[in-house]
ZADO-1210 file (C-alpha; in nm, 4 decimals, padded with zeros to 6 digits):
<atoms>
<atom x="01.1457" y="01.0814" z="-04.3980" code="MET" pos="1"/>
<atom x="00.7794" y="01.0616" z="-04.3496" code="ALA" pos="2"/>
<atom x="00.8107" y="00.7474" z="-04.1610" code="GLU" pos="3"/>
<atom x="01.0800" y="00.8733" z="-03.9349" code="ALA" pos="4"/>
<atom x="00.8668" y="01.1798" z="-03.8434" code="ALA" pos="5"/>
<atom x="00.5573" y="00.9634" z="-03.7759" code="LYS" pos="6"/>
<atom x="00.7629" y="00.7237" z="-03.5585" code="LYS" pos="7"/>
<atom x="00.8961" y="01.0220" z="-03.3598" code="LYS" pos="8"/>
<atom x="00.5415" y="01.1601" z="-03.3191" code="LYS" pos="9"/>
<atom x="00.4291" y="00.8192" z="-03.1867" code="ASN" pos="10"/>
<atom x="00.7059" y="00.8072" z="-02.9341" code="ILE" pos="11"/>
<atom x="00.6148" y="01.1510" z="-02.8111" code="LEU" pos="12"/>
<atom x="00.2577" y="01.0657" z="-02.7772" code="ARG" pos="13"/>
<atom x="00.3394" y="00.7443" z="-02.5912" code="ARG" pos="14"/>
<atom x="00.5619" y="00.9502" z="-02.3597" code="GLY" pos="15"/>
<atom x="00.2854" y="01.1884" z="-02.2804" code="ILE" pos="16"/>
<atom x="00.0526" y="00.8985" z="-02.2127" code="LYS" pos="17"/>
<atom x="00.3063" y="00.7320" z="-01.9841" code="ASN" pos="18"/>
<atom x="00.3499" y="01.0503" z="-01.7843" code="VAL" pos="19"/>
<atom x="-00.0334" y="01.0622" z="-01.7439" code="ARG" pos="20"/>
<atom x="-00.0537" y="00.6954" z="-01.6390" code="LYS" pos="21"/>
<atom x="00.2301" y="00.7426" z="-01.3825" code="ALA" pos="22"/>
<atom x="00.0474" y="01.0410" z="-01.2285" code="LYS" pos="23"/>
<atom x="-00.2771" y="00.8446" z="-01.1857" code="ILE" pos="24"/>
<atom x="-00.0839" y="00.5395" z="-01.0454" code="ARG" pos="25"/>
<atom x="00.1176" y="00.7552" z="-00.8073" code="THR" pos="26"/>
<atom x="-00.2054" y="00.9073" z="-00.6644" code="GLU" pos="27"/>
<atom x="-00.3718" y="00.5726" z="-00.6257" code="ARG" pos="28"/>
<atom x="-00.0620" y="00.4270" z="-00.4491" code="ASN" pos="29"/>
<atom x="-00.0505" y="00.7263" z="-00.2043" code="LEU" pos="30"/>
<atom x="-00.4211" y="00.6661" z="-00.1221" code="ILE" pos="31"/>
<atom x="-00.3494" y="00.3020" z="-00.0565" code="GLU" pos="32"/>
<atom x="-00.0432" y="00.3815" z="00.1613" code="LYS" pos="33"/>
<atom x="-00.2578" y="00.6044" z="00.3662" code="LYS" pos="34"/>
<atom x="-00.5085" y="00.3383" z="00.4167" code="LYS" pos="35"/>
<atom x="-00.2275" y="00.1103" z="00.5347" code="LEU" pos="36"/>
<atom x="-00.0856" y="00.3535" z="00.7810" code="LYS" pos="37"/>
<atom x="-00.4316" y="00.4344" z="00.9228" code="LEU" pos="38"/>
<atom x="-00.5092" y="00.0656" z="00.9597" code="ALA" pos="39"/>
<atom x="-00.1864" y="00.0011" z="01.1515" code="ILE" pos="40"/>
<atom x="-00.2262" y="00.3064" z="01.3598" code="LYS" pos="41"/>
<atom x="-00.5748" y="00.2157" z="01.4744" code="THR" pos="42"/>
<atom x="-00.4671" y="-00.1335" z="01.5421" code="ALA" pos="43"/>
<atom x="-00.1800" y="-00.0171" z="01.7658" code="ARG" pos="44"/>
<atom x="-00.3999" y="00.2263" z="01.9513" code="ALA" pos="45"/>
<atom x="-00.6535" y="-00.0407" z="02.0228" code="ALA" pos="46"/>
<atom x="-00.3797" y="-00.2706" z="02.1556" code="ILE" pos="47"/>
<atom x="-00.2433" y="00.0023" z="02.3824" code="LEU" pos="48"/>
<atom x="-00.5891" y="00.0806" z="02.5242" code="LYS" pos="49"/>
<atom x="-00.6730" y="-00.2959" z="02.5282" code="LYS" pos="50"/>
<atom x="-01.0135" y="-00.2512" z="02.3743" code="THR" pos="51"/>
<atom x="-01.2465" y="-00.5373" z="02.2995" code="ALA" pos="52"/>
<atom x="-01.2192" y="-00.4813" z="01.9265" code="GLU" pos="53"/>
<atom x="-00.8297" y="-00.5063" z="01.9249" code="MET" pos="54"/>
<atom x="-00.8435" y="-00.8569" z="01.7642" code="GLY" pos="55"/>
<atom x="-01.0783" y="-00.7502" z="01.4851" code="ASN" pos="56"/>
<atom x="-00.8710" y="-00.4226" z="01.4106" code="LEU" pos="57"/>
<atom x="-00.5348" y="-00.6267" z="01.3999" code="VAL" pos="58"/>
<atom x="-00.7108" y="-00.8697" z="01.1635" code="GLN" pos="59"/>
<atom x="-00.8186" y="-00.5964" z="00.9318" code="THR" pos="60"/>
<atom x="-00.4761" y="-00.4354" z="00.9516" code="ALA" pos="61"/>
<atom x="-00.3185" y="-00.7671" z="00.8553" code="VAL" pos="62"/>
<atom x="-00.5576" y="-00.7948" z="00.5643" code="SER" pos="63"/>
<atom x="-00.4641" y="-00.4361" z="00.4461" code="VAL" pos="64"/>
<atom x="-00.0899" y="-00.5168" z="00.4854" code="ILE" pos="65"/>
<atom x="-00.1356" y="-00.8284" z="00.2721" code="ASP" pos="66"/>
<atom x="-00.3131" y="-00.6444" z="-00.0026" code="LYS" pos="67"/>
<atom x="-00.0494" y="-00.3779" z="-00.0067" code="ALA" pos="68"/>
<atom x="00.2333" y="-00.6387" z="-00.0440" code="ALA" pos="69"/>
<atom x="00.0335" y="-00.8080" z="-00.3193" code="GLU" pos="70"/>
<atom x="00.0052" y="-00.4794" z="-00.5038" code="ARG" pos="71"/>
<atom x="00.3853" y="-00.4221" z="-00.4575" code="LYS" pos="72"/>
<atom x="00.3191" y="-00.1076" z="-00.2488" code="LEU" pos="73"/>
<atom x="00.5493" y="-00.2502" z="00.0191" code="ILE" pos="74"/>
<atom x="00.8018" y="-00.5455" z="-00.0025" code="TYR" pos="75"/>
<atom x="00.6770" y="-00.8751" z="00.1111" code="ARG" pos="76"/>
<atom x="00.9471" y="-00.8867" z="00.3817" code="THR" pos="77"/>
<atom x="00.8391" y="-00.5686" z="00.5206" code="LYS" pos="78"/>
<atom x="00.4780" y="-00.6797" z="00.5193" code="ALA" pos="79"/>
<atom x="00.5777" y="-01.0005" z="00.7084" code="ALA" pos="80"/>
<atom x="00.7632" y="-00.7833" z="00.9728" code="ARG" pos="81"/>
<atom x="00.4659" y="-00.5477" z="01.0167" code="MET" pos="82"/>
<atom x="00.2361" y="-00.8413" z="01.0753" code="LYS" pos="83"/>
<atom x="00.4670" y="-01.0190" z="01.3048" code="SER" pos="84"/>
<atom x="00.5115" y="-00.7037" z="01.5131" code="ARG" pos="85"/>
<atom x="00.1299" y="-00.6496" z="01.5334" code="LEU" pos="86"/>
<atom x="00.0698" y="-01.0099" z="01.6347" code="MET" pos="87"/>
<atom x="00.3463" y="-00.9897" z="01.9073" code="LEU" pos="88"/>
<atom x="00.1903" y="-00.6704" z="02.0408" code="ALA" pos="89"/>
<atom x="-00.1594" y="-00.8346" z="02.0289" code="LEU" pos="90"/>
<atom x="-00.0465" y="-01.1472" z="02.2062" code="ASN" pos="91"/>
<atom x="00.1358" y="-00.9378" z="02.4804" code="LYS" pos="92"/>
<atom x="-00.1790" y="-00.7329" z="02.5432" code="ALA" pos="93"/>
<atom x="-00.4008" y="-01.0359" z="02.5877" code="LYS" pos="94"/>
</atoms>
């Protein structure tokens, strides 16, 4: 009986720790997604205004998109679609 109680206590402790880890990871993922959205938004705004820095902003946005896909924040096909659309908009603006 003592072993069963000890095992149950470990499972409970592990569950509490998993909830804590999930909360931390969720917060981190939200921050990374906000960075992604901001990078895309600034790149699109630069393309619409046809500023001199639009190439650099698109390049940084592509980098942020790649990192998000690498960390599994977004699917790789979605990342490819985002990058493709940014590059099409950039080439049209030039």
